[in-house]
C-alpha positions, 0 to 999 in steps of 0.5 A: 089326328092325321099327320097333315093335321098335326103339321098344321096344328104344330108348325115346325121349322127344321133345325138346320133351316133355323140355323141358316136363319140364325147365321144370317143374323150374324151376316146382317150384323156385319152390314150394319153401318153403325157397327165399327168397321173392323168389327164388321169384318169380324162378324163376316169371319164368324159367319164364315167360320160358323158355316164351315162347322155347319157343313162339317157336321150338320150337312155331313149328317144329312148327306149320310142319311140320304146315302144310307141304304135302308128302306126303313128310313125313307121318311127321314131321307125325304126330309133330309133331301128337302132340307139339303135343297133348301140349305143350298138355296139359302147358302147361295142367296146368303153368299151374294149378301156376303160378297156385297157386304165384303165389297162395301166394307173394303170400300169403307176401309179405303176411306179410312186409308186402309187399302187392301190391294191386289197383286196387279195394283202394286207399285214398283216399291211394293213389288220389291218389298213382296219379292224380298218377303218371298225370298227371306220368308215365304220361300220353302213354305210354298210347296206345290202339289202337281195334279197331273197324276191320279192321286186324290187330295183326300188327305189335305186339311180343310182348315186352310185355303188353297190356290189352284194353279194352271201353268202354261208353256207357250211358243213364240206365236202364243200357242199353248204347247204344254199345260200343267196343274198344281195346288198350293196350300197357303201357309196362313199358320206361319204368316197369317192371311194378310201381309202388311206392306210399308205405309205410304203417303199416310195410307196402310196397305195390306194384301191377301196372302193369296195375292202375294203368292200369285205374284210370286209364282214365277219365283216358286216355279223358277227354272221350269220355263213356264210362260204364263201363270194363273191362280184361283182360290178354292176351299173345301169343307169335309165331313167331320163326323169321327169314325170312332172305333166300336171295339169294346176292348179299346179304351174310351181315350184311345177310341176318341184319339183314333177318331180325331186322327180319322177326321182329316180323311173325311170326304169333302161335302162343300166346294167353293171356288173362284168362278173365273177358274178355267173348266179344265182346271176345275174338272181336275180339282173336282175329280181329285177332291171326289166332289159328287152331285150331292155336295154343295158347289159354290162359284164365288169370287176371288177370295174364300176362307173368310174366317181369317177376317176374324184376325184382320190386322187392327193397323193401329186403328182401335177407333174402328173397334168396339170400345174396351169394356173392362170386366167389373170386379164385384166389390163384395167379392174383391176384398181380403175376406175368404170367398168360401166364407162369403159364399157360405154366408149368402149365395153369390153370382157372376155374369161374364164377361161383364164380371171378371172370370178371375173371381171364379179363379180365386174361388178355385185357388182358395179351395186349392190351398185352404186347409179346410177344403177336403175335396174338389169335384168339377165337370169340364167341357172346353178348356183354355189353351193355358187353363188357370182352372186346370192349374188350380186343380193340379195345385189342389191335388198336389196339396193333398186334396181329393180332386175329381174331374169329369172331362168330356172327350167328345167336345167337338173340335176340342177333343185333342186339347182335352185329351192332352189336359186329361193326361196332365191331370192324371200325372198330377194325381187327379182322378179323371173320369172320361164321361159316360159311354153314349152320353155327353157330359155338358153340365157345368158344375163344381162341388167343394167339400169343406170342414165347415159346409160344402159349396157348389158352383153351377154355371151356364157355360164352360169354365174357360177363360177365353169363353168368359171374355166373349160369351155371356154366361152366368155362375151361381155359387151357393152353400144351400145344403139341398142344392149342394147335396144334389150337385154332389149326387150328379157326380155319383150319377156320372160315375154310375149312370144307371143307378136310380137317382131322384133329384128334387132340387135340380132338373137333370137330363137324361134323368127327368129334365124333360118331364119336369120342364113340361110339368112347369109349362103345364102348371102355367097353363093350369094357373092361367085357366084358374085366373092366376098369374101365368107367364114364361120368360126365358133366355136360351140358345136353341129351341128345337125339341118338338115336345116342348114346342108343342107344349109352348103352343098349348100354353100360348093357346091357353093365353099364357104369355111367352116372351123369349130371347133365343140366339140360335136354332129356333123351330118355333113359328110365332104369331099364328092365330089360335096357336102361337100368337102369345109367343114372341122371340127376340134374337140378339147378335152383339159384341158378346155371344149370348150364351146363358140359359135362364128360365123364369116361370110365373108360378101363380105369383111366386116366380120360379127361377132356373139357370143351367147348361141345357138348351131345349133340344133333344140332344140336351134332354135325351143324350147329355148329362145336363143340369138346371138349378133353381135360384132362391136368392132374391137379389140374384133373381132380380139380376136374372130377370133384368138380363132376360128383360133387357134382352127381350127389349133390345131394339138395337141388336135384336131381330124378330125370330118367327120362323120365316127367316126374314130376320126383321129388326125387333120392334119396341113392343110393349111387354107386360112382363118387363114393363117398369122393371127398371127405369132404363126400360121405362125410358125405352117405351117410345119407339124412337128410343134405341135400347142395347141390352149388353151396353145397358147391362155393362152400365148397370154393373159398372154403376154398382161399384 
């Protein structure tokens, strides 16, 4: 088959383009008038923060492909160039949407008596307050760096925001006698991005730190006889790919440590600046930052680095935030009975953040002090700043348990934290394994060895207290012997990755997960052809793997109904006659980040259920150690189906993911797979009913108390 025919038969959205579509769904959530006002600002912050990381990593990779001198990758370079142009076009379009949304929210805040004012809008009393604030606090934290020489700015961090300053000295006639240029890094780490001024006449007043420093420029440059001061906000994003030393004599820990340090010297790949900036000052910045023609340039508004909106002051207005949903403690797991005993009696599950993560911590704490526990093995990817998980493991080691921790040092942007924790664990006597050369350890597993039967915990997300408050993740805890044995075998596989291991229960990558997923889809196709029940229900973060996408197209063509909830990257194109008309995808953006991975196959009427850490991406299937585990408990299966079905039917927060990037609101389409699954869904049959999956799930769990 010719490549053009293949493309026609198997439509595919480039991963990075699909990511731009996903991030726009966050931007669209910020524009929803029914979302609480301060939460809308948070979504703008999330959108901005996501974009920074995307440019640091994905756009940096595309740039590297384009600039790499090798004729053998010409096809990849052409794709990267085409993708980069499309990203730039989408970025500029979405930036306009962002500015409009931000301006609209600022106006809405004024109506709520929260006023964000500029330095030119202050009263005399406010000017006095800001002058005092500078002299008592800011003074000494604002250190200008002059741009008169040829010194580059490549050692400046891209985590912060900057003011580009033009300083003028004019004579009595107004003629410019001298110009100087400087850069000031805003001290947001010490003071935050927003400075709260004294309330006045029942109104709350705030200022961007940018404007505070603008007003204080005469104080910062006191004695230098400048007559005019101009300041323009700018930011840049660097290439975050680490230059990891390949010297085999250097240990893995030392190599990653070096890589983290190298990041600050990455080249800028995106430059965002105030469109009012004078040309002479702009040229100075571009030269010092070494911004070239391949880098993204965005001429924007007065403010940038909007990730700080995630920390916008509440100002006592909790009525402008989401109502608090206190995590639910499962009654059967919240008594005085041993949790280890309860797990041995029956498989147990937790769905965060609806259920409290403290229950999982209780399992680890009990294991740490129980005399029946001999060993604990655990994989860790990201860790909380003050991790109760680590504290429990250290306690276990000090109590004489044999504790083994596999910690992933390449968890992007968390490497430094993971290195520090690994040293503390080693000091406590924990056997720390630093992953596998060339393979990220992304699976979320615990194995607890006891005298009365071993236990395993398998999760879709990190064992991280912070994540468990914001991410929807699912953990099963089981004593099912075949499963527990294979979880233990995964730890052996990690220690000796090139030793042949056959897994019958678990799907493990890069061992055989891809092959077995394709086999599961093939089984649905075969069952459909034989007139048996055949469908696929799934909830996943990303789908970009070409082989799996082609298999899903094949299933759709055979008449298999495929109903998916996909949060992020999705390279599938749905609704194409003869190819994908039986595939429908809902993308949900709500107060919690959808993160759990759940897969349900009809299997001719005897449904098969899996949960785990793996998305359907090449990196998860080929370059990471991932695990999907079968779920056998009928009650847990019903809960998992409820989660997927609720998500699929979400008309309040769902948007159609079809490959076009239009992100139209999800329609209340009939679902033969989810129909009558629960009374709540049955009531949502009419188009006028708005169904919000996260709210309904919380209500369901709370009503079980």
